[in-house]
N, C-alpha and C positions, 0 to 999 in steps of 0.2 A: 560133544559127540565125536567119537573116535574117527580119525581119518579125515576130518574137516580141518583144513588149514586156510587161514586168511592170507590174501596176497600182501606181501611185505610192502610193495610199493604203494598199494592202495591204503595200507594201514598207516603209512607215514605221510600220506598226502594231506596237505592243508591248503586252503585257499590263500592266494596271495593277498597281502594286506592292501586295501584300497582298490582292489580290482572289482569292477562291476559284477554283480551276481549274474551268472549265466543260467540258462534253462537247466543245465545239468546240476549246477549248484542248488537251484531251487528244488529240483527233484530229490537230490540227496538229503536236503534239509527236511523235506516232507517225509521221506522214509524214516529219518531219525525221529521225527515227532511221533510217527505211528508206532515205532518200536518202543519209544519211551512211554507213550500212552498205554500201549498193550501191557507193558511191565507194571505200570502204576495201577492199572485196573485190577491186576491180579495180586497186587501187594507183595511183589517179590523184589529182592534187591538185584543190583546189577551182577553181583558175585554169584547169586543163585542162578540167574539166567545164563551166566557164563558157564557154570558147571553143567547145567542141563543141556546147553546147545553145543558145547565144544569150542565156542569162540572165546578168545581171551577177554578178560574184563576190560583191559585197555582198549582193545579193538571195539568192543561194544560201546565204550564211552565215545570213541571217535564216530561211530555210526550214529549214535543218538545226538551227537553234536553236529551232524550234517557234514562231517569231514571224512567219513569212511566211504568205501566203494565196494559194498558187499557183493560177492558172487551170488548166483542163483542158489547154489548149494548152501552157502552160509545163511542166506535169507530163509531158506526152507528149514534149516536146523533151528533157527531162532523161532520161526513160526510154530514148529513142532513143539518146542519147549514152552511156548506160550499157549499151546493147544488152540491155535487159530489157523484157518487156511492161509497159505502164503500170500494170496491176493489181498488179504486184509492189511498187509504191511506195505502195499504199493499205493501211492496216491492216485486218486481218481482223476483222470483227464477227460475233458469233454464236457464237464459241468452238467451232471445229470439233474441237478436241481434239488432244492430243499424239500419239496413235496415228496419226491421219490425217496430221498433219504429217510424221511419221516415214515413213509409206508414200510420200507425195508426194516427200519428199527422196530416198528410195531409187530411186523411179522415174526421177527426174531424172538419176540417175547411169548409167542403163542406155542402151544404144544404141536408137535408134528401132525397129530391126528386131526387138527382143525384145518390144516392147510389145503387138502383136496377140495373141501367145500368152498373155501374162499377163492381158490383158483377157478372153480366152476362159475362162481358168481361173477368174478371179473371177466372171465371169458365170455359169458352170456351178454354182459353189457357191451363189451368191446365188439363182439360180433355184430350186434344190432347197429352200432354206430358205423362200423366199417362198411356195411352193406351200402350205405348212402355215399360214403367217401369213394368207394371203388367205381361207382357208376357202371358203365358198360365197357370198361377198359380191361383188356386181356393181356397179360404179360407172359411170355414164354422164356423160361430159363433152362439152363443145362449146358453140358459141354458141347464144343463144336462137333458137328456131325450128328446131333440129336434130331435135326429136322426143323429147327426153329424158323429158318428162312422159307423153306419149301412149304411146310404146313402153315406157317404164319400167313404167307401171301394168300393161300387158298382160303384160310379161315376168314381173313379180312374181306375177300370177295364175297364169301358166303354171308357174312354179317352186314355187308354194305358199308364198311367203315375203312379208314386209312390203315395201311400197314406201315409201321415205322420201325426201322432198325436204328437203335441208339448209336451204334458205331458210325453210321452214315451222318447222323446229326452232329456227332463230335467232329468228324472230318470236315464237314461244311463250316462249322464254327471256327475250327482251328486253322483250316486252309491247308491241311496236309493229311497224308494217310496215317492210320493208327500206328503202324511200326515207326514211321518217321517222327510222329509226335512223341512217342515214348523215348525214342533214341535222342531226340533233341531237347525235350523238356522234362522227361522223367515220368515215372508211373504216377506220382502224386498229382502232377498236372493233368494227366489223362483222367484220373479219378475225379478231379474237380470239374472238368468239362463234362464228364459222364453225369455227375450229380446235377449240374446246371441244365444239361440237355433234358434229363428226365423231368425235372421240375417244370420246364417250359412245355414239354409234351403233355403233362398232366393238366397244366393250367389251360392249355388250348383245346384239348380233346376230351369230351365227355365219353366218347366211344372210339376205340382204336384197338388194334392188335400191335403189341410192342414186342420186338425181339431184343432181349438184353444180351450183352456179352456174358460169356460163361463166368468170368471173374468178378461179376458185379457183387457176388457174395463176400468178396474180400473187403469191401467197404461197408461196415455194419450200418451206418446211417443211411446210405443210399439204398441198400437192400431193404432196410426197414421201411423206407418211403415207398419202395416198389410194392412190398407186401401189404402195406396199409392202403394204398390208393389204387391197386389193381387186383383183379382176380388172377392170381399167379399160378401157372401150371409148370411143373417140372417135367420136361421131356427127357427121358433117359433110355439108354440101351446098353447092351453088353460092351465092354471095352473094345473087343475085336470089331464090333459093328461100327462103333465111333470111328475107329481107325480106317476101316475100309471105305466109309462114306466120305471121309476127308480126302482120301486119295481119288475117289470117284469124282470129286469136285475139281480135280486137276492139281492138287497139291501133293507132289511126290516126295517132298522133303523127308517124311517119316521113313521112306525106304532106305535112306542113306544110313540110318542107325536104327533099324527096326526094333531090336530088342530093347534098346535104351528108350526109344520113343514109347513103346508099349508100357514099359515100367513107369515112365514119367506120367503117362495118361492114367494108369491105375492109381498112382500116388495122388495125383490131383483129384481124381474122383473120390478117393477115400477121404481126403482132407476136406472136400466140399460137401460130402454126402449129407451131413447133419444139417447144413444150411439150406441146401436144395430141398431137403425134406420138410422145411418150414413152409413150403409153398402150399397154397390152398388145395391143390390137387396134383396128382402125378399120373403120367402116362408112360408106360414102358413100351417102346416101339420095337423091341428085339424080335426078330423073326417075322415082322409084319412088313408088307409092302406099303407104298404111299397111300393107296386107297383105303386099306384097312386102318392105318394109323389116323388118317384124316377123319374117317367115320367115328372112331373112338374119341378123338379130340373134340369133334363137333358135339357129340353127346355129352361129354364132360362139361364143356363150356355152356351149353344151353341149360344144363341142370343148375349150374352155379348162377347164371344170369337170372334164372327164375327164382332162385333162392330155395330150390328143391334139394337141399342137402341136409344131412343130419346136423 
């Protein structure tokens, strides 16, 4: 592919003899196996793949041998030449399991026209089982300023159950504020405490209103647990309302760089929108006061607790 050039340093890189294999080495080797397998499946030579992708034959040999360090663009050009999504050339991390791999393989063999019916069948079975798993737990997700704390406390009082803010659980477990935790131990540690805290809350409470941090969606496994074990509601509002509510709570930091803060907020919302939309229900509080928003939230929650939803 014209214009695609491999990195010369990466091209010449080779692992030191006798050096223990690192995680990076293992990842590079796995990428190489996937490229080699993809080429073999299609019955094309390395030279043919080089011509189609724009990468040199020598560089492809290094990649397939686990000694290359392909850029995203090189990997995409190889994937295009093999007529597969680029993600198919990346090793799977997290161990999704043989059963799921088998299901995905079977689905790949079916015509596209059969997939909607299969998806509906799976969704119907999953929905029935999830109803029991969720109990009477309500989780509120969304950006800061959406009303999770204010409406969450009122909802918990209304339902006669505990109101639990995951961030407070994390702070109690770690013994420091969230900003201090992240600064001292890093975001990965915060996410680990978040997952542990959520698991404990779910195990302990059959009924509760849980306010999750807005960034919980950045951890797929933790967010999947939340969606699976609670009736999740996405509280949302217009970006300007999110900003004004944060400042009404006494945080005037956005004022120091108002334009940048608003742009950041919009970017975060855009990046998280699809994940937030996976919630069981949504409530747009834009333009509504607390009473009106609480009335709508109560109606949504009661409907889902009764199972009176499409």
